[in-house]
N, C-alpha and C positions, 0 to 999 in steps of 0.2 A: 841069602838073597841079597842081590845088589840093587841099589836104589840111587837114584839121583833126584834131589829136591832142590827146586829154585827159592833161595832165601833173599829177601831183601832187608835192607838196613845195616848190612856188614859194610863198614867203610875201611877197614884196616885189618893187619894181622892179629892185632889184639882181639877184634870182634871174631875172627876166624877161630881163634884159640877159645873163646868163650862158647862159641856153638860146638866145637868139637868136645870140650869138657863137659858140656851138658849132655850130649849125646853118649859120650863114652861111659858116663854114670849109669845109663840105663841098662838093665839086664837084657841080653840077648843081642847087644850092638858089639860087633867084633872088630870093625874098622871104620874110621871117619876121616874125611878129608875135605875141609871147607876152603872155598876160594872166594875171596870178596870181590875180586875183579870180575868174575864170571857170575857172581850172584848165585853160587850153586853149593851144594853139599853132597858128596859121594859117601855112600855108606853100605856096609855089609852087615846083615842082621840074620840071626836064626828066622826060620821060616814062620814062626808063630808071632812075631813082633808086629803089632798093629800099626798103621800109618798114624792114626789118632794119638798114640803113644809117643810117637817121634815128633810129631806136629807140636804137641802140648810142650814137650822139652825145649823145643826151639823158641817157641812164643814165650814161654815162662823165662827164657835166657834174654828176652828183650827184642827179638827179631820176628818178621813176618815171613809166612809161607805164602808164595805166589803161585796161584793155581790150585 
């Protein structure tokens, strides 16, 4: 399942890597691409991965979900 999430607080490529690493560590996440300039993360997951699981990983990495 493809998803796009608006993430605030990313200000550089290091931030992108932090978010990507946090999400890639989750079971069921197959692909991640973060873009600090667009304030977005595009990812592909298995169908059974819950949004709350993804949002918690992003927030635990120190960033915020917008929306």
